[in-house]
N, C-alpha and C positions, 0 to 999 in steps of 0.2 A: 465435101463432107469429110472431116477428120475425126475419127472416134478411137479412143483408147479403152480397151476392156481389161479390167483388172479385178483382183479379188484373191482371197485365200485359196491355196491349192486344194483341188478336189471339189470346188463348188460348182463347176460346170461352165466356167468362163470361156474355155476354148470351144465348147459346143455352141454357146451363144454367139461368139465371134464368127465362127464358121458358118452357121446358119444365116446370120445377118449378112455376111459377105455374099453368100449365094443368092439371097433374096434380092440384093441390089443388082447382082449380075443377071438375074432372071428378067430384070426390067431393061436390060440392054446397057446398063451403066458400066463404065470402065472401073474395075475394082482391083486394088492392090492391097494385099494383106502382108503384115510383117509379124513373124513369130519372134517375139522378144523374150519369151519365157525360157529360161535355161532348160526346163523340163519340156522340151519341144514336142507338142502333140498336134499342132494345128493342121499339119499336112494330112494326117489320117482323117481328121474331122471334115476336111474339105473334099476328100475323096481320092487323094493320092494313094497308090498302092505302096506296100512296104518296100517293094523292089524299087519303085520310082524314088522313094525317099532316101534310100541308101545311096543314090547317085548325087544327092544334093549336098554340097559343102557349105556349112555355115559361113557367113561373112567373116566372123572372128577367126576362122581357121584358114583363111586365104592369106597365108604368110607372105607370099611373093607380092600379092596385090597391096597388102598393107605396107610392106617395106617400100614398094615403088611409090605409093601415094604419099607416105609420110616422110620418106627419106631416111627412115630408121634402119639401123643395121643390128643384127643379132636380136636380142630380146628387147632392145630399145630403152632399157632401164638405165638411167643415169647418162643418157645421151641426148643430143639435140634432135628434134624432129618437128615436122610441120604440124600445127594444131588446126589448120584449116584445109585438109586435103581435099582433092577433087573426088566427089562421090556421085555427081549427077548422072553418070552413065551406068552406075552399078545396077539399078533396077532393070534397065533394058537388057543388060548383058547376063544377069544372073537370076532374075526372077523366073520361076517355073509356073506354067499355067495348067489348071485343071478345072473343068466345069465352068469355064468363063471367068475364073478368079486367078490372078497371079499372086505368087507367094514368094517372099524373101525370108530365109531363115537367118536370123541375126547371130545366134549362138551366144556364148558367154566368154568372159575373160577368165582364164584359169591360171594365169601366171602368178608369180608372187606379188605382182603389182596390181592385182585385181582391186578395183575400187579407187585406184589412183589414176593420175594422168599418164597412161601408157599408150603406145600407138594403137593397139586394138580398141581400147576404150574410146580414143579420140575418133577413130573411123566410125565406130558404131554410133556414137553420139551425133557426129556430123551427119551421118546417113539418116538417122531418125529425124533430125532437124530438117533435112532436105525433103523427106517424105511429107512432113507436116506443113512446112511453110511454102515450098515451091511446087509441089505436085498439084495438078488440077483435077485429079480423079478422086473417087471415093477411096480413102485410106483407112483401113481398120487394123489396129495393132492389138495383138494378144500379148498383154504385159504380165510380168510377175507382180507380186503385191507391192514391191518397192518401186519407186519412181526415180531411181538414181540416174537413169540414162537421160532424163529430161532436164534441160536447163530452163530458166525462167522465160526466156524469149520463146523457146520451143513450146513450152506448156501453154503460154498465153495464146498461141495460135491454134490450139486444139478447139474443135467445136464442142466436144463433150467428152467427159470421162464417165464411164459406166462401171460401177462396182457391182459385181455379181455376188450375191450372198445366198446362203441357205438358212433354213430356220434353226438357228442355234446361237448361243451366246458368243462362242469363240469367233464365228464367222462375222457376226455383227460388230464385235470388238475390232476385228481387222478392218472392217468397213470404216469405222470411226477413225482408226489410225491413218488409213489412206486419205480420208477427208482432211485430216490435219496436215499431212504431207502436201496435199493439193493446195490448201490454204497458204502454206509456207511459200509455195511457188506462185501464188497469186491467181490460182485457178478457182473460178466461182461456179462454173457449170458442172457440177458433179451429180450424177443421177445413180439410182440403185435399181437393179433388177433382181427379184427373188427367184431362186431356182429350187427344184426338188421339193416343192410344196405338196404335202400329202393330204391335209385335212383342214377343217375349220380352225383347229387349235393353232396350226402353223400360220394360217392367215392372220389370226388375231395377234399372235406374237409379233409378226413382221409389221403389222399396222401400228402396233404399240411402240416398236423399237425404231422404226424408220419414219421420219417426217413425211406426211402425205404428199407434199409438193416434190419430194425427192424420189418417190417410188414410181417408176415407169410402168411396172406391171409384174405379174407373177407367172412363173412357168411351173406347171405341176409335174410331179415325178412321173417318169415314163419308163416302163419296162422295155419299150421299143428302143429308147436311147441307150439303155444299158446293154441291150442285145447288139446294137450297132457298134458299141465300143468293143464288145467281145469279138465281133466278127470283123472288126477293122474296116467298117464302111462308114460313109458319111451319114450322120443323123438326118440330114436334109433329105436323103433318099429312103430312109427307113422309119422315120417317126413323123408322120404327117400332122398328128395332133400338136406336137411340140413346135413344128414349123409354123402352124397357124397362130399359136400363142406368140411366137417371136415376131410374126408378121404384124400382129396388132401393136406390139411394142414399137416396131419399126415405123408404123404409121404415125404414132405419137411423136417419135423423134423427127420425122419428116415435117409434120405439121408445125412443131415448135421451131424448126430451123427455117421455115419460110419467111 
């Protein structure tokens, strides 16, 4: 099972990705998560402490490793380097485990070459491709709204893209933009999860804006999730109502993937 979770910032995609990962882990599945969002928050949502997270180095910051694998020197810009570096051992060496879920923090490329073909970007993209195409466990990726780390071949191997939205025009607009990006990559299985739903008006708005066949389910606003965020604990351990709503969505995913 390979799932990418994406959406506009602040809609709750990290909460959804983390709870989904822990639900799979609770069944005894081998689960690997990848935090691909530059605003990295997945670790806290999985239950890592702030002290534990401070010890994790994002892959994009592993300068020596990147130089070794790509053969690049210095910043790598304007120089020759490998575009197919070895990455298959990185998950075993650098993923950290908490509550039965392993996590890799990808980081982001902050050099002047961000968005171009630079050593850091090549390693990240190659690693994401490896996670999706060659790994045989459950892989859940917490993505940013853009899909630039994904190539066509990688995206084609995803089992499902899940766009998390909240009841609002801007969030839904972002959802439509992500769907267009997915279409450009040849991705057809794009689903939507609605989060922070408060009342019947929100439900009616979402049903009107999201095609029925695309909407996997709705997660209602929870003060327990907000408190978990304030207290830096996993919503899986603090918001049982939200966990049950996500469990129902997971059952739909599992049923459709059989």
